[in-house]
C-alpha positions as CSV (number, residue, x, y, z in Angstrom):
1,X,-126.4,6.5,32.4
2,X,-128.9,6.1,29.5
3,X,-128.9,2.7,27.9
4,X,-129.4,2.1,24.2
5,X,-129.8,-1.2,22.4
6,X,-128.5,-1.5,18.8
7,X,-129.4,-4.7,16.9
8,X,-126.8,-5.7,14.4
9,X,-124.2,-3.5,16.1
10,X,-121.0,-5.2,14.8
11,X,-120.8,-3.9,11.2
12,X,-121.7,-1.1,8.9
13,X,-124.2,1.5,10.2
14,X,-124.7,-0.4,13.4
15,X,-121.0,-0.5,14.2
16,X,-120.6,3.2,13.6
17,X,-123.7,4.0,15.7
18,X,-122.4,2.0,18.6
19,X,-119.1,4.0,18.6
20,X,-120.8,7.3,18.3
21,X,-123.3,6.6,21.1
22,X,-120.5,5.5,23.4
23,X,-118.6,8.7,22.6
24,X,-121.8,10.7,23.5
25,X,-122.0,9.1,26.9
26,X,-124.5,6.3,26.5
27,X,-124.2,2.7,27.7
28,X,-124.6,0.7,24.6
29,X,-125.8,-2.9,24.2
30,X,-125.5,-4.6,20.8
31,X,-126.7,-7.8,19.3
32,X,-124.8,-10.0,16.8
33,X,-125.3,-13.3,15.2
34,X,-121.8,-14.4,14.0
35,X,-119.5,-11.5,14.7
36,X,-118.5,-12.4,18.3
37,X,-114.9,-11.2,17.6
38,X,-116.0,-7.7,16.7
39,X,-118.3,-7.6,19.7
40,X,-115.4,-8.6,22.0
41,X,-113.2,-5.9,20.5
42,X,-115.8,-3.2,21.2
43,X,-116.3,-4.4,24.8
44,X,-112.5,-4.4,25.3
45,X,-112.2,-0.9,23.9
46,X,-115.1,0.4,25.9
47,X,-115.1,-1.6,29.2
48,X,-118.3,-1.2,31.2
49,X,-119.8,0.9,28.4
50,X,-120.5,-1.6,25.6
51,X,-122.1,-5.0,26.1
52,X,-122.6,-7.6,23.4
53,X,-125.4,-10.2,23.2
54,X,-125.6,-13.1,20.7
55,X,-129.0,-13.1,19.1
56,X,-130.5,-14.4,15.9
57,X,-133.5,-12.1,15.5
58,X,-134.9,-14.5,12.9
59,X,-135.3,-17.1,15.6
60,X,-138.3,-16.4,17.7
61,X,-137.2,-18.9,20.4
62,X,-134.0,-17.0,20.9
63,X,-135.9,-13.7,21.3
64,X,-138.3,-15.3,23.8
65,X,-135.3,-16.5,25.9
66,X,-133.3,-13.2,25.5
67,X,-133.8,-11.9,29.1
68,X,-131.3,-9.0,28.5
69,X,-134.1,-7.4,26.4
70,X,-136.2,-6.8,29.5
71,X,-133.5,-6.4,32.1
72,X,-132.8,-2.8,31.1
73,X,-135.0,0.2,30.8
74,X,-133.9,1.2,27.4
75,X,-133.6,4.9,26.6
76,X,-133.5,3.9,23.0
77,X,-133.7,0.9,20.7
78,X,-132.3,1.0,17.2
79,X,-133.6,-1.9,15.1
80,X,-130.7,-2.1,12.6
81,X,-130.1,-5.8,12.0
82,X,-131.3,-6.9,8.6
83,X,-130.5,-9.1,5.6
84,X,-129.9,-7.9,2.1
85,X,-129.9,-9.7,-1.2
86,X,-126.1,-10.5,-0.7
87,X,-126.0,-11.4,3.0
88,X,-129.1,-13.6,2.8
89,X,-127.0,-16.1,1.0
90,X,-125.1,-16.8,4.2
91,X,-128.3,-17.1,6.2
92,X,-130.6,-19.2,4.1
93,X,-130.3,-22.3,1.9
94,X,-130.0,-21.3,-1.8
95,X,-131.6,-23.1,-4.7
96,X,-134.8,-24.1,-3.0
97,X,-138.1,-24.3,-4.9
98,X,-139.4,-20.8,-5.7
99,X,-136.3,-19.5,-3.7
100,X,-138.6,-19.8,-0.7
101,X,-135.8,-20.1,1.9
102,X,-134.5,-16.7,0.9
103,X,-138.0,-15.1,0.9
104,X,-138.7,-16.6,4.4
105,X,-135.4,-15.4,5.8
106,X,-135.9,-11.9,4.4
107,X,-139.4,-11.6,5.9
108,X,-138.5,-13.2,9.2
109,X,-135.2,-11.4,10.0
110,X,-136.0,-8.0,8.5
111,X,-139.7,-7.6,9.5
112,X,-140.8,-10.2,12.1
113,X,-137.6,-9.9,14.1
114,X,-138.1,-6.3,15.0
115,X,-141.8,-7.0,15.6
116,X,-141.0,-9.8,18.0
117,X,-138.4,-7.7,19.9
118,X,-140.8,-4.9,20.3
119,X,-143.5,-7.3,21.6
120,X,-140.9,-8.6,24.1
121,X,-140.1,-5.2,25.5
122,X,-143.4,-3.4,25.0
123,X,-144.9,-3.9,28.5
124,X,-141.6,-2.7,30.1
125,X,-141.4,0.4,27.9
126,X,-145.0,1.3,28.6
127,X,-144.4,1.3,32.3
128,X,-141.4,3.6,32.1
129,X,-141.8,7.1,33.4
130,X,-139.0,8.5,31.1
131,X,-139.0,8.8,27.3
132,X,-137.9,6.0,25.0
133,X,-136.8,6.4,21.4
134,X,-137.4,3.6,18.9
135,X,-135.7,3.8,15.5
136,X,-136.5,1.3,12.8
137,X,-134.2,1.0,9.8
138,X,-135.9,0.3,6.5
139,X,-134.5,1.1,3.1
140,X,-135.1,3.2,0.0
141,X,-136.1,0.0,-1.7
142,X,-139.5,-0.9,-0.2
143,X,-139.6,1.8,2.5
144,X,-139.7,4.7,0.0
145,X,-139.5,3.6,-3.6
146,X,-139.6,0.6,-6.0
147,X,-136.8,-0.5,-8.3
148,X,-137.1,-2.9,-11.2
149,X,-135.6,-6.3,-10.7
150,X,-135.1,-5.7,-7.0
151,X,-135.4,-8.8,-4.9
152,X,-139.1,-8.9,-4.2
153,X,-139.0,-10.3,-0.6
154,X,-136.2,-7.8,0.3
155,X,-138.4,-4.8,-0.7
156,X,-141.5,-6.4,0.8
157,X,-139.7,-6.9,4.1
158,X,-138.3,-3.3,4.2
159,X,-141.8,-2.0,3.4
160,X,-143.1,-4.0,6.4
161,X,-140.6,-2.4,8.7
162,X,-141.7,1.1,7.6
163,X,-145.3,0.1,8.1
164,X,-144.5,-1.3,11.6
165,X,-142.9,2.0,12.6
166,X,-145.9,4.0,11.3
167,X,-148.3,1.7,13.2
168,X,-146.4,1.9,16.4
169,X,-146.2,5.7,16.0
170,X,-150.0,5.8,15.8
171,X,-150.4,3.6,18.8
172,X,-148.0,5.7,20.9
173,X,-149.4,9.2,20.3
174,X,-150.2,9.5,24.0
175,X,-147.2,7.7,25.5
176,X,-143.6,8.5,26.2
177,X,-142.5,6.3,23.4
178,X,-141.2,8.1,20.3
179,X,-141.0,6.1,17.1
180,X,-139.1,6.9,13.9
181,X,-138.1,5.1,10.7
182,X,-135.0,5.9,8.7
183,X,-134.8,4.8,5.1
184,X,-131.2,5.1,3.8
185,X,-130.2,4.9,0.2
186,X,-127.1,3.1,-1.1
187,X,-124.6,2.8,1.8
188,X,-121.0,1.6,1.4
189,X,-121.4,-1.3,3.8
190,X,-120.2,-4.9,3.8
191,X,-123.8,-5.9,2.9
192,X,-123.9,-3.6,-0.1
193,X,-120.4,-4.7,-1.1
194,X,-121.4,-8.4,-1.1
195,X,-124.5,-7.8,-3.1
196,X,-123.4,-5.1,-5.6
197,X,-119.8,-3.9,-5.4
198,X,-117.5,-6.9,-5.0
199,X,-117.3,-7.9,-8.7
200,X,-116.7,-4.4,-10.1
201,X,-113.5,-3.3,-11.6
202,X,-112.1,0.1,-10.5
203,X,-113.4,1.7,-13.7
204,X,-116.9,0.1,-13.2
205,X,-116.9,1.3,-9.6
206,X,-116.1,4.9,-10.6
207,X,-118.9,4.8,-13.2
208,X,-121.3,3.4,-10.6
209,X,-120.5,6.1,-8.1
210,X,-121.1,8.8,-10.7
211,X,-124.7,7.7,-11.2
212,X,-125.6,7.6,-7.6
213,X,-127.3,10.5,-5.9
214,X,-124.7,13.3,-5.2
215,X,-122.3,11.1,-7.3
216,X,-121.3,8.9,-4.4
217,X,-122.4,6.3,-1.9
218,X,-123.6,7.2,1.6
219,X,-121.0,6.4,4.3
220,X,-122.2,4.4,7.4
221,X,-121.2,7.2,9.8
222,X,-123.5,9.6,8.0
223,X,-126.5,7.5,8.9
224,X,-125.1,6.7,12.3
225,X,-125.0,10.5,13.1
226,X,-128.7,10.8,12.6
227,X,-129.4,7.7,14.6
228,X,-127.7,9.4,17.5
229,X,-129.6,12.7,16.9
230,X,-132.8,10.8,17.2
231,X,-131.8,9.7,20.7
232,X,-132.0,13.3,21.9
233,X,-135.0,14.8,23.7
234,X,-135.7,17.3,20.8
235,X,-136.5,14.5,18.4
236,X,-140.0,14.0,19.8
237,X,-141.3,16.5,17.2
238,X,-140.3,13.9,14.5
239,X,-142.4,11.2,16.1
240,X,-144.0,9.1,13.3
241,X,-141.6,10.3,10.6
242,X,-140.4,8.1,7.8
243,X,-137.1,9.8,7.2
244,X,-135.7,9.9,3.7
245,X,-131.9,9.5,4.0
246,X,-131.2,8.8,0.4
247,X,-129.6,12.1,-0.9
248,X,-132.5,12.3,-3.4
249,X,-132.6,8.7,-4.7
250,X,-136.1,8.2,-3.4
251,X,-137.3,11.3,-5.2
252,X,-135.7,10.2,-8.4
253,X,-135.3,6.4,-8.3
254,X,-134.7,6.2,-12.0
255,X,-131.3,7.7,-11.9
256,X,-129.6,4.4,-11.8
257,X,-131.3,3.3,-15.0
258,X,-131.7,6.5,-17.0
259,X,-129.9,6.3,-20.3
260,X,-127.7,9.1,-21.4
261,X,-127.9,11.0,-18.1
262,X,-125.4,13.8,-18.0
263,X,-123.6,14.3,-14.6
264,X,-122.8,18.0,-14.6
């Protein structure tokens, strides 16, 4: 049975990806930091098919000690765990000089964490005689486009993830390791809710949805579907791709700020 690792697999896109992968016949390992209850529920629902591992990917010492990372010959690794401008408040001390704690957390968790995990498993992956699919998750902000007033370290960290994927794709042109980066737009996840949606009235939420690409938010299962597609053998032709999964937002990032836009 092919094994796939999904970091941050207990909520949002990661949660939906775990469920879809299991339904498609994979053995799925997920990491979590605080959501032990959700991890336990998934393991109970899919006994012998889902395995949870507590890991703070912003802590290099935890990654060094995470033996499960090298105990399995991963068919795929989906680097999904990340902080946003809302969830970082639960991770880093707020109100520090220059807001440095937030900036450090963003860069460490979002960019250095995936780098460290890759370094941990690199030698093992290079020795494999079967293909491996690596999927990095960036964002429209940083990975594809720039938005005024966007948290600088958030965008910088997502840009670093996209660059890491491109660099690893270049280094694995002649190996069995396929590398991809997905850059989603605005997804209706707990992270996005905490940073953007939670204080909106129903009327404000309706108006907000209407100015999004395709007049709605992306649903987690839509991105999860393409994560699963990239686990297939046929995805090799997309090696090195930075995939725009924004429904057009990256092509027209000003839609959220354009005055007088008609939505016909």
